[in-house]
C-alpha positions in Angstrom: 5.8 8.1 -48.3 8.8 6.5 -46.8 12.2 7.4 -47.9 13.4 3.8 -47.6 13.1 1.1 -50.2 11.8 -2.2 -49.3 12.7 -4.9 -51.7 10.5 -7.8 -52.2 11.2 -11.3 -53.8 9.7 -9.8 -56.9 12.5 -7.3 -57.1 15.2 -10.0 -56.5 13.7 -12.2 -59.4 13.7 -9.2 -61.7 17.3 -8.4 -61.0 18.4 -12.0 -61.3 16.4 -12.5 -64.4 14.4 -15.5 -63.2 10.9 -16.0 -62.4 9.3 -15.1 -58.9 8.7 -18.8 -58.2 12.5 -19.6 -59.0 13.6 -16.9 -56.8 11.3 -18.0 -53.9 12.5 -21.6 -54.3 16.2 -20.6 -54.0 15.9 -18.2 -51.2 13.6 -20.5 -49.0 16.0 -23.5 -49.3 14.1 -25.6 -51.8 16.2 -25.2 -55.0 17.5 -28.9 -54.7 14.1 -30.4 -54.4 13.0 -28.6 -57.7 16.4 -29.4 -59.4 17.2 -25.6 -60.1 20.5 -25.2 -62.0 23.5 -24.4 -60.0 24.1 -21.2 -62.0 20.7 -20.0 -61.4 21.0 -20.6 -57.7 24.4 -18.7 -57.5 23.0 -15.8 -59.6 19.8 -15.5 -57.1 21.9 -15.8 -54.1 24.5 -13.2 -55.3 21.7 -10.8 -55.9 20.2 -11.3 -52.7 23.5 -10.9 -50.9 24.2 -7.7 -52.7 21.2 -6.1 -51.6 21.1 -7.6 -48.1 17.7 -9.4 -48.8 16.1 -11.8 -46.5 12.8 -13.6 -47.3 9.8 -12.1 -45.4 9.5 -13.8 -41.9 5.8 -12.9 -41.9 5.2 -14.8 -45.2 7.0 -17.6 -44.1 5.2 -17.7 -40.8 1.8 -17.7 -42.8 2.9 -20.6 -44.8 4.4 -22.7 -42.0 2.2 -21.5 -39.1 5.6 -21.2 -37.3 7.1 -17.6 -36.7 10.4 -18.9 -35.2 10.0 -16.2 -32.6 9.7 -16.2 -28.7 8.5 -13.4 -26.4 10.0 -12.3 -23.2 8.3 -10.0 -20.8 10.3 -8.4 -18.1 9.6 -5.6 -15.7 12.5 -3.4 -16.7 15.9 -3.9 -18.5 17.8 -1.5 -16.2 17.3 -4.2 -13.3 20.7 -6.2 -13.6 19.0 -9.4 -12.8 16.4 -9.2 -15.5 18.8 -7.9 -17.9 21.1 -10.7 -17.3 17.9 -13.1 -17.7 17.1 -11.5 -21.1 20.8 -11.7 -22.2 20.9 -15.3 -21.4 17.6 -16.1 -22.9 18.3 -14.1 -26.3 21.7 -16.1 -26.7 20.0 -19.4 -25.9 16.9 -18.8 -27.9 19.2 -18.0 -31.0 21.1 -21.2 -30.5 17.9 -23.2 -30.4 16.6 -21.4 -33.8 14.4 -18.8 -32.3 14.5 -15.0 -32.4 13.7 -13.5 -28.9 11.3 -10.5 -28.8 11.3 -8.4 -25.6 8.7 -6.1 -23.9 8.9 -4.3 -20.7 6.2 -4.0 -18.2 7.6 -1.4 -15.7 5.8 -3.7 -13.2 2.7 -2.3 -14.4 -0.1 -5.2 -14.9 -2.0 -3.1 -17.6 1.1 -2.3 -19.5 2.2 -6.0 -19.2 -1.0 -7.3 -20.8 -0.7 -4.8 -23.7 2.8 -5.9 -24.0 1.8 -9.7 -24.2 -1.1 -8.8 -26.6 1.5 -7.1 -28.8 3.7 -10.2 -28.9 0.9 -12.4 -29.5 -0.1 -10.3 -32.3 3.3 -10.8 -33.8 2.7 -14.6 -33.8 5.4 -15.6 -31.2 5.3 -19.4 -30.7 5.8 -19.1 -26.8 5.9 -16.7 -23.9 8.4 -16.3 -20.9 7.0 -13.9 -18.4 8.5 -12.3 -15.3 4.8 -11.5 -14.0 4.0 -8.0 -12.7 0.8 -9.2 -10.9 -0.3 -12.1 -8.6 -3.7 -12.4 -10.5 -3.7 -15.7 -12.2 -6.4 -14.8 -14.6 -4.2 -12.2 -16.4 -2.2 -15.0 -17.5 -4.6 -17.9 -17.8 -6.3 -16.2 -20.6 -3.2 -16.6 -23.0 -2.7 -20.3 -22.1 -5.1 -21.7 -24.8 -3.4 -19.7 -27.4 0.4 -20.5 -26.9 2.8 -22.0 -24.3 3.5 -19.7 -21.4 6.1 -20.2 -18.7 6.9 -18.0 -15.7 10.5 -16.9 -15.0 11.9 -15.4 -11.8 8.5 -15.1 -10.1 5.6 -17.4 -9.9 1.8 -16.8 -9.5 -0.4 -18.3 -6.8 -3.3 -20.7 -7.8 -2.0 -20.8 -11.3 -1.0 -23.9 -13.2 1.3 -22.1 -15.5 4.8 -23.7 -15.0 7.4 -21.6 -13.4 11.2 -21.4 -13.1 12.4 -19.5 -10.1 15.4 -19.1 -7.9 15.3 -21.2 -4.6 15.7 -18.0 -2.6 14.5 -18.8 1.0 17.4 -21.3 1.7 20.1 -18.9 0.7 18.8 -16.0 2.4 18.5 -18.1 5.6 22.0 -19.0 5.4 23.3 -15.4 4.7 21.2 -13.8 7.4 22.1 -16.8 9.9 25.6 -16.1 9.3 25.3 -12.4 10.5 23.5 -13.5 13.4 26.0 -16.1 14.3 28.8 -13.3 14.1 27.1 -11.3 16.9 24.6 -9.0 14.9 21.4 -9.3 17.0 19.9 -6.5 15.0 19.4 -7.6 11.4 16.9 -5.4 9.5 15.1 -6.4 6.4 14.3 -3.9 3.4 12.0 -5.6 0.8 9.9 -4.9 -2.2 6.2 -5.6 -3.3 5.0 -8.0 -0.6 2.5 -9.6 -3.0 5.1 -10.9 -5.3 6.6 -14.5 -4.7 10.2 -13.4 -4.6 9.4 -11.1 -1.8 7.6 -13.8 0.1 10.6 -16.3 -0.4 13.1 -13.8 0.5 11.2 -12.6 3.7 10.6 -16.4 4.5 14.2 -17.1 4.4 15.0 -14.1 6.6 12.4 -15.0 9.2 13.8 -18.6 9.3 17.0 -17.4 10.1 15.9 -15.4 13.1 13.8 -18.2 14.4 16.9 -20.6 14.2 18.8 -18.2 16.0 15.9 -17.5 18.6 15.9 -13.9 17.8 12.6 -12.1 18.2 11.4 -9.9 15.4 10.7 -6.4 16.6 7.9 -4.5 14.7 10.1 -2.3 12.8 12.7 -4.8 11.6 10.9 -5.6 8.2 10.1 -2.7 5.9 8.7 -3.0 2.4 7.8 -0.7 -0.3 9.0 -1.7 -3.9 12.2 -2.5 -5.5 13.3 1.0 -6.7 16.5 2.6 -5.7 14.5 5.5 -4.3 12.8 3.2 -1.9 16.0 1.9 -0.6 17.3 5.4 0.2 14.0 6.5 1.9 13.8 3.4 4.1 17.5 3.8 5.5 16.9 7.6 6.0 13.7 6.7 7.8 15.4 4.3 10.0 18.2 6.7 10.8 15.7 9.4 11.6 13.6 7.2 14.0 16.7 5.6 16.0 19.4 8.2 15.5 21.6 5.6 14.2 21.9 2.7 11.5 21.2 -0.9 12.3 23.9 -3.3 13.1 23.1 -5.3 9.9 20.9 -4.9 7.0 19.6 -7.3 4.4 18.1 -5.9 1.0 15.7 -7.8 -0.9 17.2 -6.6 -4.2 20.3 -5.0 -5.4 18.3 -2.0 -6.3 17.5 -1.3 -2.7 21.1 -1.7 -1.8 21.8 1.1 -4.3 19.5 3.2 -2.6 20.9 2.5 0.8 24.5 3.2 -0.4 23.6 6.5 -2.1 22.0 7.6 1.3 25.2 6.6 3.3 27.2 8.5 0.9 25.1 11.5 0.8 25.2 11.7 4.6 29.0 11.0 4.7 28.2 7.8 6.7 30.0 5.1 5.0 32.2 4.7 8.0 29.0 3.9 9.9 27.4 1.5 7.6 25.7 -1.5 8.8 26.9 -5.1 7.9 25.3 -5.2 4.5 23.8 -8.2 2.6 21.7 -8.3 -0.4 19.8 -10.5 -2.7 21.1 -10.4 -6.2 24.8 -9.7 -7.3 26.7 -7.4 -9.5 30.5 -7.3 -10.4 30.8 -3.8 -8.9 30.2 -5.4 -5.4 33.7 -6.9 -5.9 35.1 -3.3 -6.2 33.5 -1.4 -3.3 35.5 -0.5 0.0 32.4 -2.2 1.9 32.5 -5.9 1.9 29.0 -6.8 1.0 27.8 -10.4 0.7 25.1 -11.2 -1.7 22.9 -14.0 -3.2 23.7 -14.4 -6.8 20.9 -15.9 -9.1 21.9 -18.2 -11.8 20.7 -16.4 -14.8 22.0 -18.9 -17.3 20.3 -21.6 -15.4 16.9 -19.6 -15.1 17.0 -18.9 -18.9 18.0 -22.6 -19.8 15.0 -24.1 -17.7 12.6 -21.6 -18.9 13.5 -22.1 -22.6 13.4 -25.8 -22.3 9.7 -25.5 -20.9 8.6 -23.4 -23.6 10.0 -25.5 -26.3 8.8 -28.7 -24.6 5.2 -27.3 -24.8 5.7 -26.2 -28.4 6.4 -29.8 -29.1 3.4 -31.0 -27.2 5.2 -32.4 -24.2 4.2 -32.2 -20.7 6.3 -29.8 -18.2 6.6 -29.3 -14.7 8.2 -26.3 -12.6 11.6 -26.0 -11.5 13.6 -24.3 -8.7 17.2 -23.0 -9.6 19.9 -22.9 -7.0 21.5 -19.6 -5.9 25.1 -19.0 -5.0 26.1 -17.0 -2.0 29.0 -14.6 -2.5 30.9 -13.7 0.8 33.3 -10.9 0.7 35.5 -10.2 3.5 
């Protein structure tokens, strides 16, 4: 038996000395419509405030068929980009009258499916998903049930609207600047090649090489996943194979950059670090002795456009997909 006391509207009615119906009308904002006396309203509200009581959201959802909640699925909240997106969405959702419920997938499609099912079971009115898979059927099954929007990533051959960063152009610009400055050996470390951000960032990198008429050797592009340990392993592997570090390096995510920096520090090789560039940004990059240029995603913009498309679908309006511009941060 639980040690915690769960007050019900019947308890509030009893403590206030009114009927259950009267307490319900007051606490659900219908007192004026039913001409309930001011003194009664104040008494019920005082008792509810004293006991920190709020009407059951589940009961309200059953009556109105609206839960006032939205669901967000992200791979992990330790990822700065996804944490920033979640923070922006939570703030914006609350301002729009919705409570945001968040689950993580750990980039595991099965765990993601379970998380979506849990959110749907809690009657969220719409879903915003950073997809862990490129399999359209995993997401199309939910489309008849409720509005779904992809954020940060999109899925091939799937008509679910998406809101993603316009990554290719910014990566082309940043890598192109390194090539123009004389770095003819610009290496690329990326994550899961099947995911749309990986394809977009790699496409931008290759476009920069093509524009500078620089051939891509077989070992310039290396991809594993977006974990810090992969960044550390990839730079260690490059150094072992070549006996040195590359002239310049672009990492497809800041987590990979963390791994690269960890390995350079472990080897006492910060003084021999490549020219470093990364996708994603973090305030700590402003504080490092190394001048690392970055592509900063617009978390507020991604959240705003994603939320707008979920709410539009809830209201029965047609929606399209959107690309959100990124910002290049040059340091030194």
